[in-house]
C-alpha positions in Angstrom: 40.8 -47.8 76.4 40.1 -45.0 78.9 37.7 -47.2 80.8 40.2 -50.0 81.1 42.9 -47.6 82.4 40.5 -46.1 84.9 39.3 -49.5 86.1 42.9 -50.7 86.5 43.8 -47.5 88.5 40.8 -48.1 90.7 41.7 -51.7 91.4 45.4 -51.2 92.0 45.4 -47.8 93.8 42.0 -46.6 95.0 40.5 -49.8 96.2 43.6 -50.9 98.3 43.9 -47.4 99.8 40.3 -47.5 101.0 40.5 -51.1 102.2 43.5 -50.4 104.3 41.8 -47.4 106.0 38.8 -49.6 106.8 41.2 -52.2 108.4 42.8 -49.6 110.5 39.4 -48.3 111.7 38.5 -51.9 112.6 41.8 -52.3 114.5 41.2 -49.1 116.5 37.7 -50.3 117.3 38.9 -53.7 118.4 41.6 -52.1 120.8 39.0 -49.8 122.3 36.5 -52.6 122.9 39.1 -54.9 124.4 40.3 -52.2 126.8 36.7 -51.7 128.0 36.2 -55.5 128.3 39.5 -55.9 130.2 38.4 -53.3 132.7 35.3 -55.5 133.3 37.5 -58.5 134.1 38.1 -60.2 130.7 41.4 -62.1 130.7 43.6 -61.5 127.7 44.3 -65.2 127.4 40.6 -65.9 127.1 40.2 -63.1 124.6 43.1 -64.3 122.4 41.9 -67.9 122.4 38.3 -67.1 121.6 39.3 -64.6 119.0 41.3 -67.1 116.9 38.6 -69.8 117.5 35.8 -67.5 116.2 37.8 -66.5 113.2 38.5 -70.2 112.4 34.8 -71.0 112.5 33.8 -68.0 110.3 36.4 -68.9 107.7 35.8 -72.7 107.6 32.8 -72.5 105.2 34.4 -69.8 103.1 37.5 -71.9 102.7 35.4 -74.8 101.5 33.5 -72.6 99.0 36.3 -70.4 97.7 39.4 -72.4 98.5 39.0 -75.2 95.9 40.9 -73.6 93.0 44.2 -75.0 94.3 45.2 -78.0 96.3 46.1 -77.6 100.0 49.8 -77.4 100.7 51.2 -80.7 102.1 52.3 -80.9 105.7 56.0 -81.2 104.5 55.9 -78.2 102.2 57.6 -74.9 103.1 54.3 -73.1 102.6 52.7 -75.2 105.3 55.6 -74.5 107.7 55.5 -70.8 106.9 51.8 -70.6 107.6 52.5 -72.2 111.0 55.2 -69.6 111.6 52.6 -66.9 110.7 50.3 -68.3 113.4 53.1 -68.4 115.9 54.1 -64.8 115.3 50.5 -63.7 115.2 49.8 -65.4 118.5 52.8 -63.8 120.2 51.9 -60.4 118.7 48.4 -60.6 120.1 49.5 -61.7 123.5 52.0 -58.8 123.7 49.5 -56.3 122.3 46.7 -57.3 124.7 49.0 -57.3 127.7 50.4 -54.0 126.6 47.0 -52.4 126.3 46.1 -53.7 129.8 49.2 -51.9 131.2 48.6 -48.7 129.2 45.8 -47.7 126.8 44.6 -48.0 123.1 46.0 -44.5 122.5 49.5 -45.6 123.4 49.0 -48.7 121.2 48.1 -46.4 118.3 51.1 -44.2 119.0 53.6 -47.1 119.2 52.1 -48.4 115.9 53.9 -45.6 114.1 57.1 -47.7 114.5 55.6 -50.4 112.1 56.6 -48.7 108.8 60.2 -48.2 110.0 60.4 -51.9 111.2 58.8 -53.2 108.0 60.8 -51.0 105.6 64.1 -52.1 107.3 63.2 -55.8 107.1 62.0 -55.4 103.5 65.4 -53.9 102.6 67.3 -56.6 104.5 65.3 -59.4 102.7 65.6 -57.5 99.3 61.9 -57.0 98.9 62.4 -53.3 98.5 65.0 -51.7 96.4 66.7 -48.5 97.7 68.5 -46.5 95.1 69.5 -43.2 96.8 69.8 -41.4 93.5 66.3 -42.5 92.5 63.5 -40.0 93.2 61.1 -42.9 93.9 63.4 -44.3 96.7 63.9 -40.8 98.1 60.2 -40.2 98.2 59.6 -43.5 100.0 62.3 -42.8 102.6 61.3 -39.2 103.2 57.6 -40.0 103.2 58.0 -42.8 105.8 59.9 -40.4 108.1 57.3 -37.6 107.6 54.3 -39.9 108.2 55.9 -41.2 111.5 56.7 -37.6 112.5 53.1 -36.6 111.8 51.7 -39.3 114.0 54.2 -38.4 116.8 53.0 -34.8 116.6 49.4 -36.0 117.2 50.6 -37.8 120.3 53.1 -35.4 121.9 51.6 -32.0 121.0 48.1 -31.1 122.1 47.9 -27.3 121.4 44.9 -25.1 121.8 41.3 -26.4 121.5 39.9 -26.3 118.0 36.6 -28.1 118.6 35.1 -28.0 122.1 34.3 -31.2 123.9 30.7 -32.2 124.2 31.4 -33.8 127.6 33.8 -33.1 130.5 35.8 -36.2 129.9 38.4 -36.2 127.2 40.6 -38.9 125.7 43.4 -36.3 125.5 44.0 -36.9 129.1 45.1 -40.4 128.1 47.5 -38.9 125.6 49.1 -36.8 128.3 50.1 -40.0 130.1 52.7 -40.5 127.3 55.0 -38.1 129.1 54.7 -39.8 132.4 57.2 -42.3 133.8 54.8 -44.7 135.4 56.3 -48.2 135.4 53.2 -49.9 134.1 53.1 -47.4 131.2 56.7 -48.2 130.3 56.1 -51.9 130.4 53.0 -51.5 128.3 55.0 -49.4 125.8 57.7 -52.1 125.5 55.2 -54.9 125.0 53.4 -52.8 122.3 56.7 -52.1 120.6 57.4 -55.9 120.5 53.9 -56.5 119.2 54.5 -54.2 116.2 57.9 -55.6 115.5 56.3 -59.1 115.4 53.6 -57.6 113.1 56.3 -56.3 110.7 57.9 -59.8 110.6 54.4 -61.2 110.0 53.8 -58.8 107.1 57.1 -59.8 105.5 56.5 -63.6 105.9 52.9 -63.3 104.7 54.0 -61.5 101.6 56.4 -64.4 100.8 53.6 -66.9 101.4 51.2 -65.1 99.1 53.8 -65.1 96.3 54.1 -68.9 96.4 50.5 -69.8 97.4 48.1 -66.9 96.4 45.0 -68.3 98.0 44.0 -65.7 100.6 41.0 -67.5 102.1 42.8 -70.8 102.5 46.0 -69.2 104.0 44.0 -67.0 106.5 41.9 -70.0 107.5 45.0 -72.2 108.1 46.6 -69.3 110.0 43.7 -68.9 112.4 43.4 -72.7 112.8 47.0 -73.1 113.7 46.8 -70.0 116.0 43.8 -71.6 117.8 45.8 -74.9 118.2 48.8 -72.9 119.6 46.7 -70.7 121.9 44.5 -73.5 123.3 47.1 -75.2 125.6 49.0 -72.0 126.4 45.9 -70.1 127.4 44.4 -73.0 129.3 47.6 -73.4 131.2 48.2 -69.7 131.9 44.6 -68.9 132.9 44.0 -70.8 136.1 40.4 -69.7 136.6 38.5 -71.9 134.1 35.3 -70.1 135.0 36.7 -67.0 133.1 36.2 -68.9 129.8 32.4 -68.7 130.3 31.6 -65.4 128.6 28.5 -63.5 129.6 26.5 -61.6 127.0 28.1 -58.3 127.7 30.9 -56.2 126.3 33.4 -59.1 126.8 31.4 -61.3 124.3 31.0 -58.3 122.0 34.7 -57.7 122.0 35.5 -61.3 121.2 33.0 -61.6 118.4 33.9 -58.2 116.9 37.6 -59.0 116.8 37.2 -62.6 115.7 34.7 -61.9 112.9 35.6 -58.5 111.7 39.4 -58.2 112.4 41.0 -61.6 112.6 39.1 -63.1 109.7 38.0 -60.5 107.2 40.6 -57.9 108.3 43.4 -60.4 107.9 41.9 -61.5 104.5 42.1 -57.9 103.3 45.6 -57.5 104.6 46.7 -60.7 102.8 45.1 -59.4 99.6 46.8 -56.0 100.0 50.2 -57.7 100.7 49.9 -59.7 97.5 48.9 -56.7 95.5 51.1 -53.9 97.0 53.7 -55.4 99.3 54.5 -55.1 103.0 55.9 -51.5 103.0 52.7 -50.1 101.5 50.5 -51.9 103.9 52.5 -50.9 107.0 52.3 -47.3 106.1 48.7 -47.2 107.1 49.5 -48.0 110.7 50.3 -44.4 111.7 46.8 -43.6 110.6 45.4 -45.4 113.6 46.3 -42.6 116.0 44.5 -40.1 113.8 41.5 -42.4 113.5 41.4 -42.9 117.2 41.4 -39.1 117.8 38.8 -38.6 115.1 36.5 -41.3 116.4 36.8 -39.9 119.9 35.8 -36.4 118.6 32.9 -37.6 116.5 31.4 -40.4 118.5 32.5 -39.7 122.1 32.2 -36.0 122.0 35.9 -35.5 123.0 37.7 -32.2 122.2 39.7 -31.8 119.0 43.1 -30.0 119.4 45.4 -28.2 117.1 48.1 -30.8 117.5 45.8 -33.4 116.1 45.0 -31.3 113.0 48.7 -30.4 112.3 49.8 -34.0 112.8 47.1 -35.3 110.5 48.2 -32.8 107.7 51.9 -33.8 108.1 50.9 -37.5 108.1 48.9 -37.1 105.0 51.8 -35.4 103.2 54.0 -38.3 104.2 51.5 -40.8 102.8 51.2 -38.9 99.5 55.0 -38.9 99.2 55.4 -42.6 99.8 52.4 -43.6 97.6 53.8 -41.3 94.8 57.2 -43.1 95.2 55.6 -46.5 95.0 53.5 -45.5 91.9 56.6 -44.1 90.2 58.6 -47.2 90.9 55.8 -49.5 89.7 55.4 -47.4 86.5 59.1 -47.6 85.9 59.0 -51.4 86.2 56.1 -51.6 83.8 57.7 -49.4 81.2 60.9 -51.5 81.5 59.0 -54.7 81.1 57.2 -53.3 78.0 60.5 -52.2 76.5 61.9 -55.7 77.0 59.0 -57.7 75.7 59.5 -57.1 72.0 63.1 -58.3 72.3 62.0 -61.3 74.3 59.3 -62.1 71.7 61.9 -61.8 68.8 64.3 -64.2 70.6 61.5 -66.6 71.2 60.5 -66.7 67.6 64.1 -67.1 66.4 64.7 -70.0 68.8 61.5 -71.7 67.7 62.5 -71.4 64.0 66.0 -72.8 64.7 64.4 -75.7 66.6 62.0 -76.5 63.7 64.8 -76.3 61.2 66.9 -78.8 63.1 63.8 -81.1 63.5 63.2 -81.1 59.7 66.8 -81.9 59.1 
């Protein structure tokens, strides 16, 4: 019995938690690679088109192998239309995000991503996917934890503080963070584009959750999503990018950026997101977005030799407390629902037996 409970806890809590952290690490790496490639001349239209195309090719054999348990949705079904909407929102989000990073930096992208939990929580309440009972301790924990986690991420961005770990090199990514207080026009445009990206991402999370409830086939849904996104991006990108020679990628960081994002993020990363949405819901998944700024700072300190400042440490602690509060609230809410269901099940079973006995009695008569 203990092994069963422990295994269930691992599958429903520990595994999703670790998987979402891996996805955020992947997203930060993708943003950093794309920024480096864009500085080498990679067009964001070329990047978006190839990213979806690579993900489609990667998922095609997987969909043929693992996607046979259920028939494909018909072209006239609401599921098919919703997957097409997913592709449209995903394409628009990627265009806005890539252009926003070109105007600004991956650090600002990670900072703006802290808005995702607020966007997603608001939309989930509007569409009645999340219940808010102000007197409930679970709802209070979710609301307070969301605010605290966003505040912690903002502390990482806006407060540098004294040096905790000296930089191994003279360059530091903290100089990029200091640009957040500047009023450069391109920086503001980049921030607005990134804000629109994460709003579209919140809409995508809500819609994907609804799709997974009706058609819980992650591999098939993500394959169709990338296929439709490729079909949408092909005419748009070919029309917008006048220089057709830019579609010929050289074996350098541009090709590495496209392959990394297409294979790791847009295919397997979206698969993990879809699985997490089906298991935990959109609000839980969106709460990991503020972690991206902490991951970006940690990666810079470990792999690039950048300095680590007190603001990053304090913000990380605050963000962790917010995460703990929200996850505690979600766990308490889930346990309450489970207990309520267990309490109702004997009554439901009794009524079912009585109804069946009445039906047999009338049949014999």
